[in-house]
C-alpha positions in Angstrom: -17.4 -6.5 -16.6 -18.6 -10.0 -17.5 -16.4 -13.0 -18.1 -12.7 -12.9 -17.6 -10.3 -13.9 -20.4 -7.4 -16.1 -19.4 -4.2 -14.0 -19.5 -1.1 -14.9 -21.5 1.6 -16.8 -19.7 4.9 -15.4 -18.6 8.1 -17.3 -19.6 8.2 -19.0 -16.2 4.7 -20.5 -16.9 2.7 -18.4 -14.4 -0.3 -16.4 -15.4 0.2 -12.7 -15.5 -2.1 -9.6 -15.7 -2.5 -7.3 -18.6 -1.8 -3.6 -18.0 -3.9 -2.1 -15.3 -5.1 0.7 -17.6 -1.9 2.7 -17.0 -1.3 3.3 -20.7 -4.7 4.7 -21.5 -3.6 8.3 -21.1 -0.3 8.0 -22.9 -0.1 10.0 -26.1 1.0 7.6 -28.8 4.2 8.8 -30.5 4.8 6.9 -33.7 7.5 9.1 -35.2 10.3 6.8 -36.5 14.0 7.3 -36.0 14.4 8.4 -39.6 12.1 11.4 -39.1 14.6 12.8 -36.5 17.6 12.4 -38.8 18.9 15.1 -41.1 18.6 14.5 -44.9 21.9 13.3 -46.3 23.0 12.8 -49.9 22.9 9.4 -51.6 21.7 6.4 -49.6 23.4 7.2 -46.3 20.1 7.5 -44.5 18.9 4.1 -45.6 22.2 2.6 -44.6 22.0 4.1 -41.2 18.4 3.0 -40.6 19.3 -0.5 -41.8 22.1 -0.5 -39.2 19.8 0.9 -36.6 17.2 -1.8 -37.3 19.9 -4.5 -37.1 21.1 -3.2 -33.7 17.5 -3.0 -32.4 16.7 -6.4 -33.7 19.7 -8.0 -32.1 18.6 -6.8 -28.7 15.1 -8.3 -28.9 13.5 -9.8 -27.1 14.7 -7.8 -24.1 16.1 -9.9 -21.3 14.7 -9.8 -17.8 16.9 -7.2 -15.9 17.4 -5.0 -18.9 17.3 -1.2 -18.2 15.7 1.0 -20.9 13.7 4.2 -21.2 9.9 3.8 -21.3 7.2 6.3 -22.3 4.8 6.7 -19.3 1.3 8.0 -19.0 2.6 11.6 -18.8 4.0 11.2 -22.4 7.6 11.5 -21.2 10.3 8.8 -21.1 11.4 7.5 -17.7 14.1 4.8 -16.8 12.7 1.3 -16.2 13.9 -2.1 -15.4 12.4 -5.2 -17.1 11.0 -7.4 -14.4 9.2 -10.1 -16.5 8.2 -10.7 -20.1 5.5 -12.7 -21.9 4.7 -13.8 -25.4 1.5 -12.3 -26.9 -0.1 -12.3 -30.4 -1.2 -9.2 -32.3 -3.1 -10.0 -35.5 -1.5 -13.4 -35.7 2.0 -12.0 -35.2 3.9 -13.1 -32.0 5.6 -10.4 -30.0 6.6 -9.7 -26.4 5.1 -7.5 -23.7 7.3 -6.5 -20.8 6.5 -5.9 -17.1 8.6 -3.0 -16.0 9.4 -1.1 -12.8 9.8 2.6 -13.1 13.0 3.2 -11.1 12.0 6.7 -10.2 8.6 5.7 -8.8 7.0 3.4 -6.3 6.4 -0.3 -7.2 2.6 0.4 -7.3 3.1 1.9 -10.8 4.8 -1.2 -12.2 2.9 -2.3 -15.4 2.9 -4.3 -18.6 4.0 -2.2 -21.6 4.2 -2.9 -25.3 7.4 -2.7 -27.3 6.5 0.6 -29.0 6.6 2.3 -25.6 10.2 1.5 -25.2 13.2 3.5 -26.6 15.4 0.7 -27.8 18.3 3.2 -28.5 18.5 3.5 -24.7 18.9 -0.2 -23.9 21.6 -0.9 -21.4 23.3 -4.3 -20.9 21.7 -6.6 -18.4 23.2 -5.8 -15.0 20.8 -7.7 -12.9 22.4 -9.0 -9.7 21.3 -12.6 -10.0 18.4 -13.0 -12.4 18.5 -16.8 -12.2 18.6 -16.8 -8.5 15.0 -18.1 -7.8 13.2 -18.4 -4.5 13.5 -22.2 -4.4 16.8 -21.8 -2.4 15.3 -19.2 -0.1 13.1 -20.0 2.8 11.6 -17.5 5.1 11.3 -18.5 8.8 8.1 -18.1 10.7 9.8 -15.5 12.8 10.7 -13.5 9.8 7.2 -13.8 8.4 5.8 -12.6 11.8 8.1 -9.6 11.8 6.8 -8.3 8.5 3.2 -9.3 9.1 0.6 -6.6 9.7 3.1 -3.8 9.7 1.5 -0.5 8.7 4.4 1.2 6.9 6.0 1.0 3.5 9.6 -0.4 3.3 11.4 -3.5 4.3 14.0 -2.3 6.7 13.4 -5.3 9.0 14.3 -8.0 6.4 17.6 -9.5 5.8 19.0 -9.7 2.2 17.8 -13.3 1.5 14.3 -12.6 2.8 14.0 -9.4 0.9 15.1 -11.1 -2.4 12.4 -13.8 -1.8 9.8 -11.1 -1.2 10.7 -9.2 -4.3 10.8 -12.3 -6.5 7.6 -13.8 -5.2 5.6 -10.5 -5.5 7.3 -8.9 -8.5 4.3 -9.1 -10.9 0.8 -7.9 -9.9 -1.6 -10.8 -10.3 -4.9 -8.8 -10.0 -5.1 -5.7 -12.1 -8.4 -4.3 -10.8 -11.0 -4.9 -8.2 -14.6 -3.9 -7.8 -15.9 -2.9 -4.3 -19.3 -1.3 -4.0 -19.6 1.5 -6.5 -15.9 1.7 -7.1 -13.6 0.0 -9.6 -10.1 0.3 -8.2 -6.7 -0.3 -9.8 -4.6 -2.4 -7.5 -1.0 -1.5 -6.6 0.7 -4.8 -5.5 0.6 -8.6 -5.6 -1.7 -10.4 -3.2 -1.4 -14.2 -2.7 -5.0 -15.2 -3.5 -5.8 -19.0 -3.7 -4.6 -20.7 -6.8 -8.0 -21.0 -8.4 -7.9 -17.2 -8.9 -4.6 -17.2 -10.8 -6.4 -16.7 -14.1 -8.3 -13.6 -12.9 -7.4 -10.0 -13.9 -10.3 -8.5 -12.0 -12.0 -9.6 -8.7 -15.4 -8.6 -7.5 -15.8 -8.1 -3.7 -18.9 -8.0 -1.7 -18.5 -4.7 0.2 -20.1 -6.1 3.3 -18.8 -9.6 3.9 -15.7 -9.2 1.6 -16.2 -12.5 -0.2 -14.6 -12.3 -3.6 -15.6 -13.7 -7.0 -14.3 -14.1 -10.5 -17.3 -12.7 -12.4 -19.8 -9.9 -12.1 -22.7 -12.3 -12.4 -21.5 -14.3 -9.3 -21.3 -11.1 -7.3 -24.9 -10.1 -8.4 -26.2 -13.5 -7.3 -24.3 -13.3 -4.0 -25.6 -9.8 -3.2 -29.2 -11.1 -3.6 -28.4 -13.6 -0.8 -26.0 -11.7 1.5 -27.8 -10.5 4.6 -25.0 -8.2 5.8 -25.2 -4.5 5.4 -22.1 -3.7 7.6 -19.0 -5.5 8.7 -19.7 -8.6 10.9 -18.8 -7.1 14.2 -19.9 -4.7 16.9 -20.5 -1.1 16.1 -18.5 0.8 18.7 -18.6 4.3 17.3 -21.0 6.4 15.3 -20.8 10.1 14.6 -22.9 11.5 11.8 -22.4 9.2 8.8 -19.2 7.6 10.2 -19.2 4.3 12.0 -16.5 2.1 13.4 -16.9 -1.7 13.7 -14.7 -4.0 15.9 -14.3 -7.4 14.2 -12.8 -10.2 16.2 -10.5 -12.3 13.9 -11.3 -15.4 15.9 -15.0 -15.1 15.6 -14.9 -13.9 12.0 -12.0 -15.8 10.6 -13.1 -15.7 6.9 -13.8 -12.0 7.0 -10.4 -11.3 8.6 -8.6 -13.3 6.0 -10.5 -11.7 3.2 -9.7 -8.3 4.6 -6.0 -9.3 4.6 -6.2 -10.4 1.0 -7.8 -7.1 0.0 -5.3 -5.0 2.0 -2.3 -6.8 0.4 -3.4 -5.4 -3.0 -2.4 -1.9 -1.6 0.3 -2.7 0.9 3.7 -3.8 -0.6 5.3 -4.7 2.7 2.4 -6.8 4.2 3.1 -10.5 4.4 -0.2 -12.4 4.7 -0.6 -14.0 8.1 -3.4 -16.5 8.1 -3.8 -16.8 11.9 -6.1 -13.8 12.3 -7.4 -15.2 15.6 -4.8 -13.0 17.4 -6.0 -9.7 15.9 -8.9 -7.3 16.3 -9.9 -5.4 13.1 -11.3 -1.9 13.4 -13.2 -1.1 10.1 -14.2 2.5 9.4 -17.4 2.9 7.3 -19.4 5.7 5.6 -23.1 4.9 6.2 -26.1 5.7 4.1 -29.5 4.1 3.4 -27.9 1.2 1.5 -25.6 0.2 4.4 -22.1 0.8 5.9 -19.4 1.0 3.2 -15.8 0.3 4.2 -13.4 3.3 4.0 -10.4 1.8 5.6 -9.3 -0.1 8.7 -6.5 -0.8 11.2 -5.7 -3.9 13.1 -4.1 -4.5 16.5 -3.0 -7.5 18.4 -5.3 -8.6 21.2 -2.3 -8.8 23.6 0.9 -7.0 22.8 3.8 -7.2 25.1 5.4 -4.2 23.4 2.3 -1.9 24.0 1.6 -1.8 20.2 -1.8 -0.2 19.7 -1.8 -0.5 15.9 -0.4 -3.2 13.6 -1.6 -2.5 10.1 -3.5 0.5 8.6 -5.1 1.1 5.2 -7.3 3.8 3.7 -8.8 2.5 0.4 -7.7 4.6 -2.6 -11.1 6.2 -3.4 -11.1 7.6 0.2 -7.6 8.8 0.5 -6.6 12.5 1.1 -9.8 13.0 3.0 -8.4 12.8 6.5 -9.4 9.2 7.2 -5.9 7.9 7.8 -5.3 10.5 10.5 -8.7 9.6 11.9 -7.7 5.9 12.2 -4.4 6.8 13.9 -6.3 9.1 16.4 -8.9 6.4 17.0 -6.2 3.9 17.9 -5.0 6.2 20.7 -8.6 6.7 21.9 -8.8 3.0 22.4 -5.5 3.1 24.4 -6.9 5.8 26.6 -10.0 3.6 27.3 -7.6 0.8 28.2 -5.7 3.1 30.5 -2.4 2.3 28.6 0.1 4.2 26.5 0.4 3.0 23.0 2.7 3.0 20.0 2.5 1.7 16.4 4.2 -1.6 15.6 7.9 -1.3 14.7 9.9 -0.8 12.7 8.7 2.4 11.1 9.7 3.3 7.6 10.4 7.0 6.7 6.8 7.3 5.4 5.3 5.7 8.4 7.4 8.0 10.7 6.2 11.1 8.8 2.5 10.1 9.3 2.9 9.4 13.0 5.3 12.3 13.6 2.6 14.6 12.1 -0.1 13.2 14.5 2.2 13.4 17.6 3.2 17.0 16.7 -0.4 18.2 16.3 -1.5 16.6 19.5 1.4 17.6 21.7 1.7 21.2 20.5 -2.0 21.8 20.8 -1.7 20.8 24.5 1.4 22.9 25.0 -0.2 25.9 23.4 -3.3 25.7 25.7 -1.6 24.6 28.9 -0.8 27.2 31.6 2.3 26.6 33.7 4.8 23.7 33.6 4.0 20.3 32.3 6.1 17.1 32.4 6.7 14.5 29.8 4.9 11.9 31.9 1.9 14.2 32.2 1.8 14.6 28.4 2.0 10.8 28.1 -0.9 10.3 30.6 -3.0 12.9 28.8 -2.5 11.6 25.2 -1.7 7.8 25.6 1.4 8.5 23.5 4.5 6.6 24.7 7.2 8.7 26.5 9.8 7.7 23.9 7.6 8.9 21.1 7.0 12.2 22.9 10.7 12.7 23.5 11.7 12.0 19.9 9.0 14.3 18.5 9.9 17.3 20.7 13.6 16.7 20.1 13.0 16.8 16.3 11.2 20.1 16.8 14.0 21.4 19.0 11.4 22.1 21.8 13.2 20.1 24.5 16.4 20.5 26.4 18.3 18.4 28.9 19.1 20.4 32.0 20.4 19.1 35.4 19.5 15.5 34.8 16.0 16.1 33.4 14.2 17.1 30.2 12.8 20.6 30.0 10.2 21.7 27.4 10.8 25.1 25.9 7.4 26.2 24.5 7.7 29.6 22.9 4.2 30.5 21.6 5.5 31.8 18.2 7.6 28.6 17.7 4.6 26.4 18.6 2.4 28.3 16.0 5.1 27.8 13.3 5.4 24.1 13.9 1.6 23.6 14.1 1.2 25.4 10.7 3.9 23.2 9.2 2.2 20.0 10.6 -0.9 20.8 8.6 -4.5 20.1 9.5 -5.4 17.2 11.7 -8.1 15.6 9.6 -11.4 14.4 11.0 -11.9 14.6 14.8 -12.7 11.6 16.9 -15.6 12.4 19.3 -14.6 10.3 22.3 -18.1 10.7 23.8 -19.5 8.6 20.9 -17.1 5.7 21.6 -18.9 2.8 23.3 -16.3 0.1 23.8 -15.1 -2.4 26.3 -11.4 -3.4 26.1 -10.8 -7.0 24.9 -9.2 -8.1 28.2 -12.4 -7.5 30.0 -14.4 -9.6 27.6 -12.2 -12.7 28.0 
């Protein structure tokens, strides 16, 4: 906590974070190469180690784009690619640190590592496509930005090659290592384009109620003594037990909406920040206690969607993940669609991971109805009951091989044993949304 030290500079002159604590659990292995070599007569060993040192020295500093093996927090070596490097000083001696991407893992695990974590014997020649191809020659159109804004899935399937290169170049190094929100200190996953005055920060302190962010703990403490909010600045539209949902209008609460986008980008690789939050409604899920309502996650949706999208972006904060809140948010988006008297669907395109999340929800909802329903039921009736789009119902049932096309129409084949097997495979549904506790008027009726 306390004051923030200015980070070292990368070679392109931009400030860069230190490691986000990813190396704290790594067992330090300082055994030298000579320990692993057999004893040989004469001075053969010293000759070989001299040659080894010479080869290693000639490869340093490692170039951006170099591929090498790196010791990770599990104590094992994994293949990495050098994304960036920076000069640092240890006890007056200049050396380099390297920002690496573990090619086996998601980008959220990218981190700064020291030279002693790298196996220099495994260095491969630089095979980077175009290391010098910087983003100055690439411009993303407003249409392209809009396409990748507020999407709720991981992946970049909708980007062309030039836009994808720009995205990866611009966001390749995490700028904020950790953030404090309420009682949690959270390691961030991805780059977020905070204003330039925050470029020298490794850690940000967020007010958990208004989401204003500061550079120092002392600033947050002063702010909390003045901040009157104890919940998100919107209307509480749902409360069940200790869970509450607040609807925040991006037009009425522009600063809160933008701050929420900044925060969300720290955990969403694909999300391009879109500053015109006027067009969106944000639904913020909170756990409530005597100190206030503490944000768990949120989803956003467009106020008016021609494509019937009922969800644009979705995030459960890391401390609250694997507790069923993500499934709750998806289910809540469909409860809103039911209130609107519309069918809904998540914003496209869906990545593989996004499709898995939604396919799980659709499977549980549809099979639960089929299991309880007596007699025949049509696809249209299922859509009316669930607010799930017909196309999503068809693709879900087809993937489960529960639907056939006979005599010009789709026929559902719902064998009870097959339904039970698929329901078991789909897993538990998470927290239930009690529709009777939802007090909400669709936006179109408020305008």
